[in-house]
N, C-alpha and C positions, 0 to 999 in steps of 0.2 A: 459250837465252838469256832472261834475266828480264825481264818485261813492266815497262814504266814505273810501271804501277798496283801491280805488288808491290813495287818500290823505295820509293814514296811510303807506302805500307802499313808497310812494314818500318821506314822512319824514324818514322812518328807511334808506331810499338808502342814502339820504342826511348825515344823523346821521353816517352811516357806512363810508362813503367817507371823511367825516371832520375827523373821528378817524383814519382811514389810512395816511391820510395826516400828521396829527398831531404826529403819531407815527413815521411817516419817518422823519420828521422834528427833533424830540427828538432824535431818533437814530443816524441821521447824525450828529447833534451837540455833542453828547455823544462821537462819534468816531472822530469827528474834534478838540474836546477840551481834548481828552484823553492824549496826549503830554504834553498841557501846564499843566493840572492837575498834572502829576504825575512831572513836574518841580516843581510846587510850593509844592508840599508834600516835594520832597527832600529839596528844600530850607529852610522850616519850621523845617525839620528835622537837618538840619546844624545849625540852629539858636538855637536850644534846645541843641544839644549837646556842642555847645561854650557857652551857658548861664550855665551848668552845671559845666563846667571847669572855670567860673568865667571871660570869656573873652568878652571884649567889642567889638562889631562889628557895632554899631549903624553909625558910621562915615563911613566906607569902605563898609558895606553890608557883611550878613553872607556867601555869595556864595565866595567872594575875601577872607575873612579872612581864611574861612575854606580850601579853595585851598592853601592857604601859609602856616597854622599852623597845619593841620590835617593829619596825615597818617592814613589811612584806612585798618583796617586788618580784620581777622577773627582768632578764636582758635580754634582747636577742641579739645574738652575737653576728646575725648576718646584716642585721639592719641598723644595728646600735640603740634601737628603742628601748625604753624602759617602761614597763607598766607597773603599776601599783594596785594592790589587792587588798580587800579589807581584812581576810583571814587565812592562814596557812591552809585549811582546808579547800578554800574557793581556788587560789593559786594551783593545788596541786591538781584539781579537778581541770582547770583549763589548761594547764601543761599536757595532762594526759591526753588530751582530744588532740593535740600537735602530732604531726605524723614525725617520724625518727628516721635519719638518714645515717647510712654507712658512714666511718669515719676511720682514717688511716691513723695509727699511732703506736707507741710502745708500751702504752699504759693497760692495754687489754680491752680498752672500751669499744665495744663492736659497733654500737650506733649511738646516735645522742639528738636530741631535739634542739631545734633552732633558739627556744625560750630557756633560758636558764634560771635557776632561783638565786635570789640574792635577798640577803637579810640585813637591813641597816638597823644597827643598835643603837641607841639613843641614850643619853645621859641621863641620871635619875632626876626626873622634876624637870626636864627641859628638853628641847627639841634638837640639840646639838647631836651630832653622828659622831660615836666614838670609835666606832668600827664597822666594818662590813663583812660578813659571814657569807663564804660561798660553798657550794655543795659538791664533793670531789668524789671520785671513784676510781680503784684501780686493781689490777690482778695482783695478787700474791701467790703464795706457795700453792695454796689448796683452792682458792676461789676468789671471789672478789673482795676488796676491802673498802669500807664505805664510810666517809668521814666529812668532817666540816672544818674549813680553817677559815680563822678569824685574823682581818688584815687591816691595819690603821687606815685612817679616815682617807690618807692620800693613795692607798692601795699598793703601798711598798714594803711595808714592815709587817711581819708575822707576829700576830698578839696571841695566836691559841691553835692549837691543833686537837681534834677529837676524833678518833677513830672509834665509832660507836658500833659496827657491825662487821665482823670477819670471821675467818675459818681458820686461822693461822694457829701453829703448835704454840698452846701453853707453854711459857717459860723460855721461849726461842721468840721466832715469828710474833706471837701473840704479845709481846712486849711493846707492840705498836699502840696498845692502849693503855701502857703505864705512864701515868703523868710524870714520873721523872725522865724518862725517854722523851715524850712529847714536849716536855717543857724546854727541850735542847733546841725546839724551834724557835722561841719566842726571842722576840728582839733582833731574829736573822731577816736579811733581805729576802723578798719574794722576787721581785723584779728590779733591774738597775733603772737608772733614770732615761735608758733609751727603750725600756720596755722588754728587755731580754730577761729570761728565766734566771735568777740569780742564786738560789738557794739549789744545795745539792745534797745528796746523803751519800757518803763514801766512807770507805773502811780506812782508818788512820787519819779522821777530819783534821783539818785546821782552823781553827776560829777566825783567824784573819782572812780566811779565804771563803767566808759566809758559807761553811761546811756544817753538816752534822753527821756525828760518827755513828758507820752502820749497826747494826745490832749483832753483836757476836753470836755465831753459829746460824745467823738467819739471813745467808746473803740474797738469797732470791726474793724474801720478803723485803729487805732493806733496798734492793734494785727495784721493787715493784712500787715502795713509796716515792723513790726518787722518780720513776717514770710517770708517777702520778703527777706529782707538781709540775714536772715538764711540761704534761699536756695540758693540766686545766690553768694554769698560768699563761700559757701560749695563745697566740691568736687564733687557734683553732677553738679555743673556749672563751674565758674569762679576759683575755689579753685585751682587748679594745676597751673593755669594760673600767679595766685597772689603768689604762693610757686616758680615759676620759677624766677618771679621778686624779691622776697626776696633773692633767694639763688643765681641767677647768673647776677643780674642786669638788665638794660633796653632793650627791645627788639627793 
């Protein structure tokens, strides 16, 4: 008759063996699916970039439309240099290798790289640039809010806004993702002729003052959106890129 200790020993042996097998299976699946996960993430990002510029990709798919109509660039806000890439994946890989430095701001951005993503949206069937999409992020009530802002070819007018990832409260701060609220930014001035940030998010906004009304019951989130614009459109980020568009034309 087996002793009690033998039974416990066998039980733990089985448990440990089972855990090892499961860990191997999970690790193998993670490695095997990594490439597909990265492809899905890139596809989702392509769709969000196109959506911010108001481009319908439902019939052809985001990947096809992105390849046909988007030039992938990066802008060095320290040197003013613009670099072109043949794909979104290659651009992100190159930017990931660049070191990040701390930056002072009210948007909750702790650090940033010198190279910033820029997406030039071309016309359908031609090479003319219709808009530029820039990558922005800022702190809301519960965490960082990530979005894309589409700007006119001269870099002065907002053509679209798409907060695609956030942790804000549904029905309150979560309304930043509502097309009806995001649509209020369209046609507003991003920066004035001198490069000063012109757009603002305030309670009781006045249209003639280039303002967007803050979200009801979501003051911190609204302030976060305003701070996001104030930072990313300034000379600390995309400001000098927008100045180049104003003064020299499309890139």
